[in-house]
MOPAC internal coordinates of N, CA, C and O (Angstrom, degrees):
PM7 1SCF
backbone

  N    0.0000 0     0.00 0     0.00 0    0    0    0
  C    1.4464 1     0.00 0     0.00 0    1    0    0
  C    1.5273 1   107.95 1     0.00 0    2    1    0
  O    1.2310 1   120.43 1   -44.06 1    3    2    1
  N    1.3179 1   116.78 1   135.94 1    3    2    1
  C    1.4550 1   122.56 1  -178.85 1    5    3    2
  C    1.5233 1   110.34 1   -78.40 1    6    5    3
  O    1.2310 1   120.95 1   -41.90 1    7    6    5
  N    1.3311 1   115.79 1   138.10 1    7    6    5
  C    1.4594 1   120.19 1   175.55 1    9    7    6
  C    1.5182 1   108.67 1   -76.38 1   10    9    7
  O    1.2310 1   120.86 1   -33.06 1   11   10    9
  N    1.2913 1   115.97 1   146.94 1   11   10    9
  C    1.4550 1   118.78 1   179.48 1   13   11   10
  C    1.5080 1   111.24 1  -175.20 1   14   13   11
  O    1.2310 1   121.94 1     0.80 1   15   14   13
  N    1.3135 1   113.89 1  -179.20 1   15   14   13
  C    1.4440 1   120.08 1   179.16 1   17   15   14
  C    1.5126 1   109.88 1  -174.08 1   18   17   15
  O    1.2310 1   121.04 1     3.95 1   19   18   17
  N    1.3139 1   115.61 1  -176.05 1   19   18   17
  C    1.4545 1   120.32 1  -177.60 1   21   19   18
  C    1.5144 1   109.57 1  -147.84 1   22   21   19
  O    1.2310 1   121.27 1   -19.20 1   23   22   21
  N    1.3255 1   115.18 1   160.80 1   23   22   21
  C    1.4593 1   122.32 1   172.65 1   25   23   22
  C    1.5142 1   108.14 1  -134.42 1   26   25   23
  O    1.2310 1   120.88 1   -50.35 1   27   26   25
  N    1.3058 1   115.93 1   129.65 1   27   26   25
  C    1.4639 1   120.76 1   177.01 1   29   27   26
  C    1.5200 1   108.05 1   -88.59 1   30   29   27
  O    1.2310 1   120.68 1   -49.36 1   31   30   29
  N    1.3217 1   116.31 1   130.64 1   31   30   29
  C    1.4544 1   122.09 1  -177.80 1   33   31   30
  C    1.5227 1   110.48 1   -92.29 1   34   33   31
  O    1.2310 1   119.82 1   -18.54 1   35   34   33
  N    1.3367 1   117.96 1   161.46 1   35   34   33
  C    1.4722 1   120.66 1  -178.08 1   37   35   34
  C    1.5278 1   114.32 1   -59.15 1   38   37   35
  O    1.2310 1   119.91 1   153.13 1   39   38   37
  N    1.3399 1   117.79 1   -26.87 1   39   38   37
  C    1.4714 1   119.77 1  -179.97 1   41   39   38
  C    1.5272 1   112.75 1   -83.83 1   42   41   39
  O    1.2310 1   119.85 1  -177.19 1   43   42   41
  N    1.3383 1   117.90 1     2.81 1   43   42   41
  C    1.4551 1   121.54 1   177.06 1   45   43   42
  C    1.5139 1   114.22 1    97.40 1   46   45   43
  O    1.2310 1   119.36 1   166.93 1   47   46   45
  N    1.3196 1   118.82 1   -13.07 1   47   46   45
  C    1.4559 1   120.94 1   177.96 1   49   47   46
  C    1.5221 1   109.65 1   -81.07 1   50   49   47
  O    1.2310 1   120.56 1    -9.64 1   51   50   49
  N    1.3253 1   116.54 1   170.36 1   51   50   49
  C    1.4597 1   121.05 1   179.99 1   53   51   50
  C    1.5181 1   110.03 1  -128.72 1   54   53   51
  O    1.2310 1   121.62 1   -24.78 1   55   54   53
  N    1.3222 1   114.51 1   155.22 1   55   54   53
  C    1.4570 1   122.50 1   169.25 1   57   55   54
  C    1.5215 1   106.05 1  -116.68 1   58   57   55
  O    1.2310 1   120.91 1   -58.02 1   59   58   57
  N    1.3334 1   115.87 1   121.98 1   59   58   57
  C    1.4579 1   122.02 1  -179.41 1   61   59   58
  C    1.5257 1   108.21 1  -106.99 1   62   61   59
  O    1.2310 1   120.34 1   -46.44 1   63   62   61
  N    1.3235 1   116.96 1   133.56 1   63   62   61
  C    1.4537 1   123.22 1   177.30 1   65   63   62
  C    1.5260 1   108.61 1  -120.03 1   66   65   63
  O    1.2310 1   120.85 1   -48.78 1   67   66   65
  N    1.3307 1   115.99 1   131.22 1   67   66   65
  C    1.4622 1   121.20 1   179.82 1   69   67   66
  C    1.5196 1   110.29 1  -133.99 1   70   69   67
  O    1.2310 1   120.38 1   -42.17 1   71   70   69
  N    1.3247 1   116.88 1   137.83 1   71   70   69
  C    1.4586 1   121.87 1   169.74 1   73   71   70
  C    1.5190 1   106.25 1   -96.94 1   74   73   71
  O    1.2310 1   120.72 1   -64.01 1   75   74   73
  N    1.3276 1   116.22 1   115.99 1   75   74   73
  C    1.4611 1   121.89 1  -176.86 1   77   75   74
  C    1.5142 1   110.54 1  -119.91 1   78   77   75
  O    1.2310 1   119.96 1   -26.90 1   79   78   77
  N    1.3396 1   117.67 1   153.10 1   79   78   77
  C    1.4622 1   118.78 1   173.46 1   81   79   78
  C    1.5260 1   109.33 1   -61.41 1   82   81   79
  O    1.2310 1   120.83 1   -35.42 1   83   82   81
  N    1.3026 1   116.02 1   144.58 1   83   82   81
  C    1.4594 1   120.51 1  -178.70 1   85   83   82
  C    1.5293 1   110.11 1   -63.02 1   86   85   83
  O    1.2310 1   119.58 1   -50.95 1   87   86   85
  N    1.3342 1   118.41 1   129.05 1   87   86   85
  C    1.4679 1   119.96 1   179.03 1   89   87   86
  C    1.5238 1   112.40 1   -73.74 1   90   89   87
  O    1.2310 1   119.94 1   168.25 1   91   90   89
  N    1.3228 1   117.73 1   -11.75 1   91   90   89
  C    1.4606 1   120.26 1   175.66 1   93   91   90
  C    1.5168 1   108.84 1   -82.49 1   94   93   91
  O    1.2310 1   120.48 1    -5.52 1   95   94   93
  N    1.3057 1   116.69 1   174.48 1   95   94   93
  C    1.4584 1   120.59 1  -177.15 1   97   95   94
  C    1.5277 1   112.65 1   -71.71 1   98   97   95
  O    1.2310 1   119.80 1   163.46 1   99   98   97
  N    1.3251 1   117.99 1   -16.54 1   99   98   97
  C    1.4613 1   121.28 1  -176.74 1  101   99   98
  C    1.5145 1   113.12 1   -71.00 1  102  101   99
  O    1.2310 1   120.92 1   -19.53 1  103  102  101
  N    1.3418 1   115.84 1   160.47 1  103  102  101
  C    1.4626 1   119.73 1   177.06 1  105  103  102
  C    1.5238 1   110.75 1   -77.13 1  106  105  103
  O    1.2310 1   120.85 1    -8.69 1  107  106  105
  N    1.3040 1   115.97 1   171.31 1  107  106  105
  C    1.4561 1   120.24 1   177.12 1  109  107  106
  C    1.5164 1   112.14 1   102.07 1  110  109  107
  O    1.2310 1   121.84 1     8.37 1  111  110  109
  N    1.3275 1   114.08 1  -171.63 1  111  110  109
  C    1.4522 1   119.57 1  -179.31 1  113  111  110
  C    1.5166 1   109.35 1  -140.81 1  114  113  111
  O    1.2310 1   121.32 1   -12.29 1  115  114  113
  N    1.3153 1   115.08 1   167.71 1  115  114  113
  C    1.4543 1   121.52 1   179.57 1  117  115  114
  C    1.5252 1   108.94 1  -122.88 1  118  117  115
  O    1.2310 1   120.75 1   -28.98 1  119  118  117
  N    1.3076 1   116.17 1   151.02 1  119  118  117
  C    1.4693 1   123.04 1   175.71 1  121  119  118
  C    1.5195 1   106.37 1  -104.27 1  122  121  119
  O    1.2310 1   120.74 1   -61.54 1  123  122  121
  N    1.3165 1   116.19 1   118.46 1  123  122  121
  C    1.4638 1   122.45 1  -177.64 1  125  123  122
  C    1.5194 1   108.29 1  -110.64 1  126  125  123
  O    1.2310 1   120.66 1   -45.91 1  127  126  125
  N    1.3412 1   116.33 1   134.09 1  127  126  125
  C    1.4621 1   122.46 1   177.73 1  129  127  126
  C    1.5152 1   109.31 1  -118.43 1  130  129  127
  O    1.2310 1   120.62 1   -45.66 1  131  130  129
  N    1.3309 1   116.42 1   134.34 1  131  130  129
  C    1.4614 1   122.16 1  -179.06 1  133  131  130
  C    1.5254 1   108.90 1  -131.35 1  134  133  131
  O    1.2310 1   120.71 1   -48.04 1  135  134  133
  N    1.3314 1   116.24 1   131.96 1  135  134  133
  C    1.4587 1   121.78 1   173.94 1  137  135  134
  C    1.5253 1   107.25 1  -105.58 1  138  137  135
  O    1.2310 1   120.28 1   -55.09 1  139  138  137
  N    1.3214 1   117.07 1   124.91 1  139  138  137
  C    1.4678 1   120.70 1  -177.60 1  141  139  138
  C    1.5238 1   109.66 1  -152.86 1  142  141  139
  O    1.2310 1   121.36 1    -4.99 1  143  142  141
  N    1.3240 1   115.01 1   175.01 1  143  142  141
  C    1.4569 1   121.66 1  -179.07 1  145  143  142
  C    1.5137 1   113.35 1   -66.76 1  146  145  143
  O    1.2310 1   120.46 1   145.07 1  147  146  145
  N    1.3284 1   116.72 1   -34.93 1  147  146  145
  C    1.4655 1   120.97 1   177.03 1  149  147  146
  C    1.5220 1   108.87 1  -155.05 1  150  149  147
  O    1.2310 1   120.20 1    -5.68 1  151  150  149
  N    1.3350 1   117.23 1   174.32 1  151  150  149
  C    1.4708 1   120.50 1  -176.72 1  153  151  150
  C    1.5182 1   112.50 1   -62.04 1  154  153  151
  O    1.2310 1   120.41 1   139.39 1  155  154  153
  N    1.3088 1   116.82 1   -40.61 1  155  154  153
  C    1.4724 1   119.67 1  -178.84 1  157  155  154
  C    1.5276 1   111.17 1   -62.92 1  158  157  155
  O    1.2310 1   120.15 1   138.60 1  159  158  157
  N    1.3186 1   117.32 1   -41.40 1  159  158  157
  C    1.4707 1   120.01 1   179.08 1  161  159  158
  C    1.5203 1   111.83 1   -67.72 1  162  161  159
  O    1.2310 1   120.17 1   145.41 1  163  162  161
  N    1.3213 1   117.27 1   -34.59 1  163  162  161
  C    1.4594 1   120.56 1   177.04 1  165  163  162
  C    1.5264 1   110.40 1   -62.53 1  166  165  163
  O    1.2310 1   120.37 1   134.27 1  167  166  165
  N    1.3198 1   116.90 1   -45.73 1  167  166  165
  C    1.4640 1   120.20 1   178.84 1  169  167  166
  C    1.5202 1   111.17 1   -67.65 1  170  169  167
  O    1.2310 1   120.05 1   144.78 1  171  170  169
  N    1.3242 1   117.51 1   -35.22 1  171  170  169
  C    1.4673 1   120.86 1   177.18 1  173  171  170
  C    1.5200 1   110.77 1   -63.65 1  174  173  171
  O    1.2310 1   120.00 1   141.20 1  175  174  173
  N    1.3340 1   117.60 1   -38.80 1  175  174  173
  C    1.4655 1   120.42 1   177.75 1  177  175  174
  C    1.5219 1   110.74 1   -59.48 1  178  177  175
  O    1.2310 1   120.16 1   139.01 1  179  178  177
  N    1.3345 1   117.30 1   -40.99 1  179  178  177
  C    1.4615 1   120.33 1   178.43 1  181  179  178
  C    1.5251 1   111.75 1   -69.74 1  182  181  179
  O    1.2310 1   120.41 1   139.28 1  183  182  181
  N    1.3163 1   116.82 1   -40.72 1  183  182  181
  C    1.4654 1   120.14 1   179.59 1  185  183  182
  C    1.5229 1   111.54 1   -65.25 1  186  185  183
  O    1.2310 1   120.26 1   144.85 1  187  186  185
  N    1.3217 1   117.12 1   -35.15 1  187  186  185
  C    1.4611 1   120.47 1   178.33 1  189  187  186
  C    1.5274 1   112.11 1   -67.80 1  190  189  187
  O    1.2310 1   120.35 1   159.57 1  191  190  189
  N    1.3233 1   116.93 1   -20.43 1  191  190  189
  C    1.4604 1   121.09 1   177.38 1  193  191  190
  C    1.5262 1   112.39 1   -87.49 1  194  193  191
  O    1.2310 1   120.28 1   177.99 1  195  194  193
  N    1.3135 1   117.08 1    -2.01 1  195  194  193
  C    1.4568 1   120.66 1   177.46 1  197  195  194
  C    1.5122 1   114.61 1   107.14 1  198  197  195
  O    1.2310 1   119.42 1   178.64 1  199  198  197
  N    1.3131 1   118.70 1    -1.36 1  199  198  197
  C    1.4610 1   121.97 1   176.97 1  201  199  198
  C    1.5240 1   107.53 1   -89.44 1  202  201  199
  O    1.2310 1   120.66 1   -97.05 1  203  202  201
  N    1.3148 1   116.34 1    82.95 1  203  202  201
  C    1.4686 1   121.97 1  -168.36 1  205  203  202
  C    1.5210 1   114.70 1   -72.70 1  206  205  203
  O    1.2310 1   119.50 1   137.92 1  207  206  205
  N    1.3013 1   118.55 1   -42.08 1  207  206  205
  C    1.4701 1   120.31 1  -174.37 1  209  207  206
  C    1.5201 1   110.51 1   -92.44 1  210  209  207
  O    1.2310 1   120.55 1  -118.28 1  211  210  209
  N    1.3311 1   116.55 1    61.72 1  211  210  209
  C    1.4568 1   121.94 1  -178.61 1  213  211  210
  C    1.5181 1   108.39 1  -113.01 1  214  213  211
  O    1.2310 1   120.97 1   -60.85 1  215  214  213
  N    1.3331 1   115.76 1   119.15 1  215  214  213
  C    1.4554 1   121.38 1   179.69 1  217  215  214
  C    1.5158 1   108.97 1  -134.25 1  218  217  215
  O    1.2310 1   120.39 1   -30.89 1  219  218  217
  N    1.3083 1   116.86 1   149.11 1  219  218  217
  C    1.4569 1   122.59 1   176.23 1  221  219  218
  C    1.5177 1   107.30 1  -118.21 1  222  221  219
  O    1.2310 1   121.10 1   -68.41 1  223  222  221
  N    1.3243 1   115.50 1   111.59 1  223  222  221
  C    1.4610 1   120.62 1   178.86 1  225  223  222
  C    1.5163 1   107.90 1  -122.64 1  226  225  223
  O    1.2310 1   120.74 1   -67.88 1  227  226  225
  N    1.2975 1   116.18 1   112.12 1  227  226  225
  C    1.4515 1   120.61 1   179.97 1  229  227  226
  C    1.5220 1   112.19 1    86.73 1  230  229  227
  O    1.2310 1   121.49 1     7.84 1  231  230  229
  N    1.3039 1   114.75 1  -172.16 1  231  230  229
  C    1.4594 1   121.51 1  -178.24 1  233  231  230
  C    1.5227 1   108.96 1  -136.61 1  234  233  231
  O    1.2310 1   120.89 1  -132.60 1  235  234  233
  N    1.3344 1   115.91 1    47.40 1  235  234  233
  C    1.4600 1   121.42 1  -173.97 1  237  235  234
  C    1.5211 1   112.99 1   -72.18 1  238  237  235
  O    1.2310 1   119.40 1   148.97 1  239  238  237
  N    1.3297 1   118.75 1   -31.03 1  239  238  237
  C    1.4666 1   122.03 1  -177.28 1  241  239  238
  C    1.5218 1   110.05 1  -133.91 1  242  241  239
  O    1.2310 1   120.00 1  -109.34 1  243  242  241
  N    1.3433 1   117.60 1    70.66 1  243  242  241
  C    1.4667 1   119.63 1  -179.07 1  245  243  242
  C    1.5255 1   110.87 1   -68.60 1  246  245  243
  O    1.2310 1   120.00 1   -19.72 1  247  246  245
  N    1.3290 1   117.61 1   160.28 1  247  246  245
  C    1.4583 1   119.82 1   179.47 1  249  247  246
  C    1.5259 1   111.11 1   -68.58 1  250  249  247
  O    1.2310 1   121.25 1   -35.73 1  251  250  249
  N    1.3159 1   115.22 1   144.27 1  251  250  249
  C    1.4623 1   120.57 1   177.40 1  253  251  250
  C    1.5261 1   108.90 1   -78.40 1  254  253  251
  O    1.2310 1   119.84 1   -15.16 1  255  254  253
  N    1.3313 1   117.91 1   164.84 1  255  254  253
  C    1.4691 1   119.33 1   177.06 1  257  255  254
  C    1.5295 1   113.09 1   -58.12 1  258  257  255
  O    1.2310 1   120.03 1   144.42 1  259  258  257
  N    1.3371 1   117.54 1   -35.58 1  259  258  257
  C    1.4667 1   120.26 1   177.35 1  261  259  258
  C    1.5279 1   111.36 1   -66.12 1  262  261  259
  O    1.2310 1   120.51 1   141.56 1  263  262  261
  N    1.3289 1   116.64 1   -38.44 1  263  262  261
  C    1.4679 1   119.91 1   178.40 1  265  263  262
  C    1.5249 1   110.61 1   -67.50 1  266  265  263
  O    1.2310 1   120.27 1   140.20 1  267  266  265
  N    1.3142 1   117.09 1   -39.80 1  267  266  265
  C    1.4693 1   120.72 1   178.57 1  269  267  266
  C    1.5259 1   109.76 1   -62.23 1  270  269  267
  O    1.2310 1   120.32 1   135.72 1  271  270  269
  N    1.3199 1   117.00 1   -44.28 1  271  270  269
  C    1.4634 1   120.54 1   178.25 1  273  271  270
  C    1.5248 1   111.06 1   -60.92 1  274  273  271
  O    1.2310 1   120.27 1   137.90 1  275  274  273
  N    1.3234 1   117.08 1   -42.10 1  275  274  273
  C    1.4651 1   120.88 1  -178.90 1  277  275  274
  C    1.5215 1   111.47 1   -62.20 1  278  277  275
  O    1.2310 1   119.76 1   133.77 1  279  278  277
  N    1.3245 1   118.06 1   -46.23 1  279  278  277
  C    1.4638 1   120.02 1  -176.98 1  281  279  278
  C    1.5257 1   111.47 1   -72.69 1  282  281  279
  O    1.2310 1   119.68 1   148.29 1  283  282  281
  N    1.3182 1   118.21 1   -31.71 1  283  282  281
  C    1.4628 1   120.23 1   178.19 1  285  283  282
  C    1.5208 1   111.93 1   -69.93 1  286  285  283
  O    1.2310 1   119.91 1   152.04 1  287  286  285
  N    1.3118 1   117.77 1   -27.96 1  287  286  285
  C    1.4596 1   120.97 1  -179.59 1  289  287  286
  C    1.5254 1   113.30 1   -90.43 1  290  289  287
  O    1.2310 1   119.95 1   176.63 1  291  290  289
  N    1.3138 1   117.69 1    -3.37 1  291  290  289
  C    1.4650 1   120.40 1   177.40 1  293  291  290
  C    1.5196 1   108.99 1   -91.06 1  294  293  291
  O    1.2310 1   119.73 1   -46.07 1  295  294  293
  N    1.3435 1   118.13 1   133.93 1  295  294  293
  C    1.4739 1   119.74 1  -176.05 1  297  295  294
  C    1.5268 1   114.37 1   -62.56 1  298  297  295
  O    1.2310 1   119.61 1   149.49 1  299  298  297
  N    1.3323 1   118.36 1   -30.51 1  299  298  297
  C    1.4702 1   120.60 1  -179.74 1  301  299  298
  C    1.5252 1   112.08 1   -82.47 1  302  301  299
  O    1.2310 1   120.13 1   155.74 1  303  302  301
  N    1.3284 1   117.35 1   -24.26 1  303  302  301
  C    1.4601 1   120.41 1  -176.66 1  305  303  302
  C    1.5133 1   112.47 1    69.45 1  306  305  303
  O    1.2310 1   120.48 1  -154.56 1  307  306  305
  N    1.3442 1   116.69 1    25.44 1  307  306  305
  C    1.4630 1   122.00 1  -176.85 1  309  307  306
  C    1.5212 1   107.67 1  -150.08 1  310  309  307
  O    1.2310 1   120.18 1   -74.41 1  311  310  309
  N    1.3440 1   117.27 1   105.59 1  311  310  309
  C    1.4600 1   121.79 1  -175.05 1  313  311  310
  C    1.5204 1   110.61 1  -134.76 1  314  313  311
  O    1.2310 1   120.52 1   -12.31 1  315  314  313
  N    1.3419 1   116.61 1   167.69 1  315  314  313
  C    1.4613 1   121.77 1  -179.64 1  317  315  314
  C    1.5221 1   110.22 1  -151.80 1  318  317  315
  O    1.2310 1   120.92 1   -18.53 1  319  318  317
  N    1.3200 1   115.85 1   161.47 1  319  318  317
  C    1.4624 1   125.09 1   166.48 1  321  319  318
  C    1.5180 1   107.61 1  -159.56 1  322  321  319
  O    1.2310 1   120.43 1   -11.25 1  323  322  321
  N    1.3223 1   116.78 1   168.75 1  323  322  321
  C    1.4554 1   118.01 1   179.41 1  325  323  322
  C    1.5226 1   108.84 1   -62.41 1  326  325  323
  O    1.2310 1   120.81 1   -30.67 1  327  326  325
  N    1.3085 1   116.06 1   149.33 1  327  326  325
  C    1.4660 1   121.31 1  -176.26 1  329  327  326
  C    1.5266 1   110.20 1   -60.32 1  330  329  327
  O    1.2310 1   119.72 1   -30.83 1  331  330  329
  N    1.3255 1   118.14 1   149.17 1  331  330  329
  C    1.4683 1   121.80 1  -175.14 1  333  331  330
  C    1.5193 1   114.56 1   -55.17 1  334  333  331
  O    1.2310 1   119.14 1   149.00 1  335  334  333
  N    1.3224 1   119.24 1   -31.00 1  335  334  333
  C    1.4612 1   119.98 1  -179.35 1  337  335  334
  C    1.5169 1   112.14 1   -65.01 1  338  337  335
  O    1.2310 1   119.69 1   151.48 1  339  338  337
  N    1.3359 1   118.20 1   -28.52 1  339  338  337
  C    1.4571 1   120.56 1   178.91 1  341  339  338
  C    1.5179 1   112.65 1  -111.24 1  342  341  339
  O    1.2310 1   119.47 1   179.01 1  343  342  341
  N    1.3386 1   118.62 1    -0.99 1  343  342  341
  C    1.4615 1   121.02 1  -177.42 1  345  343  342
  C    1.5207 1   112.40 1   -85.33 1  346  345  343
  O    1.2310 1   119.96 1   154.37 1  347  346  345
  N    1.3092 1   117.69 1   -25.63 1  347  346  345
  C    1.4538 1   119.88 1  -177.45 1  349  347  346
  C    1.5241 1   109.46 1   -82.51 1  350  349  347
  O    1.2310 1   120.65 1   -76.36 1  351  350  349
  N    1.3122 1   116.37 1   103.64 1  351  350  349
  C    1.4518 1   122.47 1  -179.29 1  353  351  350
  C    1.5204 1   109.21 1  -106.83 1  354  353  351
  O    1.2310 1   119.92 1   -28.76 1  355  354  353
  N    1.3397 1   117.75 1   151.24 1  355  354  353
  C    1.4565 1   118.96 1   177.12 1  357  355  354
  C    1.5217 1   110.64 1   -59.34 1  358  357  355
  O    1.2310 1   120.96 1   -44.82 1  359  358  357
  N    1.3061 1   115.77 1   135.18 1  359  358  357
  C    1.4594 1   121.08 1  -178.39 1  361  359  358
  C    1.5150 1   112.12 1   -82.69 1  362  361  359
  O    1.2310 1   120.48 1     2.21 1  363  362  361
  N    1.3458 1   116.68 1  -177.79 1  363  362  361
  C    1.4593 1   120.41 1  -175.85 1  365  363  362
  C    1.5252 1   113.59 1   -68.49 1  366  365  363
  O    1.2310 1   119.33 1   155.79 1  367  366  365
  N    1.3276 1   118.88 1   -24.21 1  367  366  365
  C    1.4604 1   119.81 1  -177.13 1  369  367  366
  C    1.5302 1   113.07 1   -97.87 1  370  369  367
  O    1.2310 1   119.79 1  -168.73 1  371  370  369
  N    1.3183 1   118.00 1    11.27 1  371  370  369
  C    1.4608 1   119.68 1   175.41 1  373  371  370
  C    1.5067 1   113.01 1   130.61 1  374  373  371
  O    1.2310 1   120.78 1    -2.72 1  375  374  373
  N    1.3468 1   116.11 1   177.28 1  375  374  373
  C    1.4665 1   119.74 1  -176.80 1  377  375  374
  C    1.5236 1   113.92 1   -69.39 1  378  377  375
  O    1.2310 1   119.07 1   160.96 1  379  378  377
  N    1.3286 1   119.37 1   -19.04 1  379  378  377
  C    1.4604 1   121.05 1   178.84 1  381  379  378
  C    1.5206 1   112.66 1   -77.01 1  382  381  379
  O    1.2310 1   120.17 1   159.71 1  383  382  381
  N    1.3246 1   117.29 1   -20.29 1  383  382  381
  C    1.4588 1   123.15 1  -179.69 1  385  383  382
  C    1.5311 1   108.31 1   -95.55 1  386  385  383
  O    1.2310 1   120.19 1   -63.24 1  387  386  385
  N    1.3326 1   117.24 1   116.76 1  387  386  385
  C    1.4539 1   120.54 1  -175.56 1  389  387  386
  C    1.5226 1   111.22 1  -103.01 1  390  389  387
  O    1.2310 1   121.41 1   -36.20 1  391  390  389
  N    1.3344 1   114.90 1   143.80 1  391  390  389
  C    1.4570 1   121.92 1   176.25 1  393  391  390
  C    1.5185 1   107.13 1  -112.01 1  394  393  391
  O    1.2310 1   120.05 1   -52.47 1  395  394  393
  N    1.3385 1   117.50 1   127.53 1  395  394  393
  C    1.4597 1   121.80 1  -179.76 1  397  395  394
  C    1.5187 1   108.62 1  -108.51 1  398  397  395
  O    1.2310 1   120.92 1   -45.56 1  399  398  397
  N    1.3038 1   115.85 1   134.44 1  399  398  397
  C    1.4590 1   121.88 1  -179.85 1  401  399  398
  C    1.5314 1   110.91 1   -67.18 1  402  401  399
  O    1.2310 1   120.70 1   -35.03 1  403  402  401
  N    1.3313 1   116.27 1   144.97 1  403  402  401
  C    1.4570 1   121.44 1   177.39 1  405  403  402
  C    1.5199 1   110.17 1   -79.03 1  406  405  403
  O    1.2310 1   120.50 1   -14.54 1  407  406  405
  N    1.3357 1   116.65 1   165.46 1  407  406  405
  C    1.4587 1   122.42 1   179.02 1  409  407  406
  C    1.5186 1   110.03 1   -79.18 1  410  409  407
  O    1.2310 1   120.44 1   -33.42 1  411  410  409
  N    1.3371 1   116.76 1   146.58 1  411  410  409
  C    1.4580 1   123.58 1  -179.82 1  413  411  410
  C    1.5218 1   109.91 1  -122.32 1  414  413  411
  O    1.2310 1   119.92 1   -29.12 1  415  414  413
  N    1.3435 1   117.75 1   150.88 1  415  414  413
  C    1.4700 1   118.96 1   172.34 1  417  415  414
  C    1.5256 1   109.50 1   -67.19 1  418  417  415
  O    1.2310 1   120.40 1   -27.01 1  419  418  417
  N    1.3164 1   116.84 1   152.99 1  419  418  417
  C    1.4634 1   121.50 1  -174.63 1  421  419  418
  C    1.5241 1   112.41 1   -63.34 1  422  421  419
  O    1.2310 1   119.76 1   150.83 1  423  422  421
  N    1.3213 1   118.06 1   -29.17 1  423  422  421
  C    1.4738 1   119.51 1  -179.44 1  425  423  422
  C    1.5210 1   111.59 1   -64.77 1  426  425  423
  O    1.2310 1   119.63 1   155.99 1  427  426  425
  N    1.3468 1   118.31 1   -24.01 1  427  426  425
  C    1.4618 1   120.90 1   176.50 1  429  427  426
  C    1.5327 1   110.90 1   -69.62 1  430  429  427
  O    1.2310 1   120.02 1   149.23 1  431  430  429
  N    1.3101 1   117.58 1   -30.77 1  431  430  429
  C    1.4609 1   121.70 1   179.06 1  433  431  430
  C    1.5222 1   111.42 1   -76.79 1  434  433  431
  O    1.2310 1   120.79 1   139.92 1  435  434  433
  N    1.3139 1   116.09 1   -40.08 1  435  434  433
  C    1.4621 1   120.74 1  -174.92 1  437  435  434
  C    1.5209 1   112.93 1   -88.71 1  438  437  435
  O    1.2310 1   120.00 1   172.35 1  439  438  437
  N    1.3238 1   117.60 1    -7.65 1  439  438  437
  C    1.4615 1   120.93 1   177.77 1  441  439  438
  C    1.5112 1   114.52 1    73.40 1  442  441  439
  O    1.2310 1   120.55 1  -153.81 1  443  442  441
  N    1.3270 1   116.56 1    26.19 1  443  442  441
  C    1.4613 1   120.52 1   179.83 1  445  443  442
  C    1.5298 1   108.94 1  -100.61 1  446  445  443
  O    1.2310 1   119.96 1   -41.93 1  447  446  445
  N    1.3319 1   117.68 1   138.07 1  447  446  445
  C    1.4567 1   119.54 1   176.19 1  449  447  446
  C    1.5283 1   110.96 1   -72.21 1  450  449  447
  O    1.2310 1   121.03 1   -22.06 1  451  450  449
  N    1.3093 1   115.64 1   157.94 1  451  450  449
  C    1.4642 1   120.61 1   177.64 1  453  451  450
  C    1.5154 1   109.30 1   -67.51 1  454  453  451
  O    1.2310 1   120.20 1   -42.95 1  455  454  453
  N    1.3221 1   117.23 1   137.05 1  455  454  453
  C    1.4559 1   120.47 1   179.03 1  457  455  454
  C    1.5262 1   109.89 1   -86.42 1  458  457  455
  O    1.2310 1   119.88 1   -43.99 1  459  458  457
  N    1.3299 1   117.83 1   136.01 1  459  458  457
  C    1.4662 1   118.86 1   179.00 1  461  459  458
  C    1.5216 1   111.53 1   -67.75 1  462  461  459
  O    1.2310 1   121.00 1   -34.91 1  463  462  461
  N    1.3106 1   115.68 1   145.09 1  463  462  461
  C    1.4729 1   120.73 1  -177.87 1  465  463  462
  C    1.4962 1   112.07 1   -80.22 1  466  465  463
  O    1.2310 1   120.10 1   180.00 1  467  466  465

């Protein structure tokens, strides 16, 4: 079962965060953030993209304030990066300096080209 959680925003919408197995052949997992009207719609958005076995049970890993800000400022409202356990890599000045991966649009994960407007 994938870890995840949600945060309800003051305007009534929610941000859902899920740690899912990487859909690529590589090991590890990805952290996916979705902004939607409610939890069910957030999961439906992921299922419509082909991530069929996506469920949110509990609120064990809700999105952090930084994650909420990132997804609210993205035009699609759907972003991902490698999960925090594997995202923190040793930086250029040594193991104490950590480098965190930036957020990517979901089409970069699924390998789909951008659709023209």
